[in-house]
C-alpha positions in Angstrom: 118.1 95.3 70.0 122.2 96.9 70.5 123.2 99.7 72.4 124.0 101.4 69.5 120.3 100.8 68.8 118.8 102.1 72.0 117.5 106.2 72.0 119.0 108.2 74.0 117.3 110.4 77.0 117.7 113.5 78.1 121.2 113.1 80.3 120.1 112.4 84.2 122.3 113.5 86.6 123.9 113.0 89.8 125.3 115.1 92.1 125.5 117.8 89.3 126.8 115.4 86.8 125.4 113.7 83.8 124.8 110.0 83.8 124.7 107.5 80.8 121.6 106.3 80.0 119.9 104.2 77.7 115.7 103.8 76.2 114.0 100.8 76.1 110.5 100.2 75.9 109.1 97.8 78.2 108.5 95.1 76.0 112.0 95.1 74.5 113.3 95.3 78.8 111.4 92.5 78.5 112.7 91.1 75.2 116.6 92.5 75.7 116.7 91.7 79.9 120.3 90.6 79.5 121.7 93.3 77.5 120.0 95.9 79.8 121.4 94.1 82.9 125.0 94.5 81.5 124.9 98.0 79.9 123.6 98.9 84.1 126.2 96.2 85.2 128.5 98.4 82.9 127.3 101.9 84.3 124.8 103.4 82.1 120.8 103.4 83.8 118.4 102.5 81.7 115.0 104.5 81.6 112.2 102.3 81.1 109.5 104.0 79.0 105.6 103.0 78.6 103.8 104.5 75.3 106.6 107.1 75.4 105.8 107.6 79.6 109.6 107.2 81.1 108.1 104.7 84.1 111.7 103.5 85.9 115.1 103.5 85.4 117.4 100.9 85.8 120.8 101.1 87.5 123.7 99.5 89.2 123.6 98.0 92.4 126.4 100.5 93.2 125.0 103.1 92.5 121.4 102.2 94.3 123.1 101.8 97.3 125.8 104.9 97.1 121.9 107.2 95.6 120.1 105.4 99.2 122.8 106.5 101.7 122.6 110.0 100.5 119.2 110.1 102.0 120.0 108.7 105.0 122.5 110.8 105.2 119.7 114.0 104.0 117.5 112.5 107.3 120.5 112.3 109.5 121.1 115.8 109.6 117.4 116.5 109.2 117.2 115.0 112.7 120.1 116.5 114.4 118.4 120.1 113.1 115.1 119.0 114.9 117.1 117.9 118.1 119.2 120.4 118.2 115.7 122.8 118.2 114.0 120.9 120.4 116.5 120.8 122.5 116.7 125.1 122.8 113.1 125.1 123.0 113.5 122.9 126.5 115.6 125.5 128.2 113.6 127.1 131.7 114.2 130.5 129.3 111.6 129.5 126.1 109.1 127.7 128.7 108.7 130.5 129.9 108.6 132.9 127.2 105.4 129.7 125.5 103.7 130.1 129.4 103.6 133.6 128.6 102.9 133.7 125.2 99.7 131.2 126.5 98.7 133.5 129.2 98.9 136.9 126.8 95.5 138.5 126.1 95.1 139.0 122.2 95.8 142.1 122.8 99.7 142.1 124.7 100.3 139.3 122.2 99.6 142.3 120.1 101.7 144.6 121.1 104.2 141.5 121.0 104.1 141.6 117.6 104.2 145.0 116.6 107.6 145.8 118.9 109.1 142.2 117.7 108.9 144.0 114.6 110.6 146.8 115.2 113.1 145.5 117.0 113.9 143.4 113.4 113.9 147.3 111.6 
């Protein structure tokens, strides 16, 4: 099988840009692994299917590192956001508000909810 004989599939997108992909069955991937590896080294992503269902995507190591790094960046951003929100909840005013809420009766909580709703309008 040469690259032209592999089945083209719908493009995969990275950062909103399509990347070149080819499709191999699991059996063809096993039998044509050297070709598959060359295609991946040239920048293509290869979709491996089993019973006509995509099961895996093989990408270059460089592309994998890029994609894995993006996950770390998102996690770092979420961690920073959480830490900032948590720190804001540690002020004496926030702690007083929490104590007040926990000590409030159901009627007081209802009145506070109605008052908050009116302030938002």
